[in-house]
N, C-alpha and C positions, 0 to 999 in steps of 0.2 A: 504493499498500500503507499502510495507517494504521500507527503506531507499535505499536498493541496486536494486530497481526495476526498471533499466534502459530503458528496452525496453518500459515498460507503460511510464515514465517520459519523451521518448524521443518523444511521440507520443502528450502530453499535452504542452501548452503554458501558460504560467505564465506573466500577467503585473501588473506591482504594483503602488495601486492608488500615493504612496509616494516616495519621494526617500528612497531606503533601502540600506544603506553602514554603514559598521563599523567606526566608525571614528579614532578608535584604531589600526585597520589593514591600511596597503599600500594598494596603487592602485592594485597594482596585486594581493595583498592577499585578498582585495576584489571580485576581477574578479572572481579569484579560487575557492572563495568560492560560488558563486552563479553557477558557471560554473560547480562546482565538484557537482551539483544537477542534472545535467543532462548528464555528461559524464564521466566515471570512468577512462579511460587512464590518468593519469598523463602526460606522454610525448606528445599527442594531446593536454589536455589542454592546457600544457606550449605554443605549438606551437600557439594554439588560442590566448593565452592571448598576447605573443608576437605582434603578429600581428595586435591585435587591441589595443596597447599600441601603436604602430611605425606607425599606422595608425591614430590617433589622435593627438601623437607630431608632423606630417608632415602636419597635414589639416593648412591650412591660413584661418582668418578670413578677 
């Protein structure tokens, strides 16, 4: 599979056994990195990332 095989990647799910984040990256950049594995369109990724961060920001425990 090539890195730009987005059609195939959209049909494959990945569940990591351990939390996978890059500590040197921001929250936004970490989400963008992993989202970029599946979504090529940068503007759509940006929208999804901002929505996800806002959802978590507004969550009450």
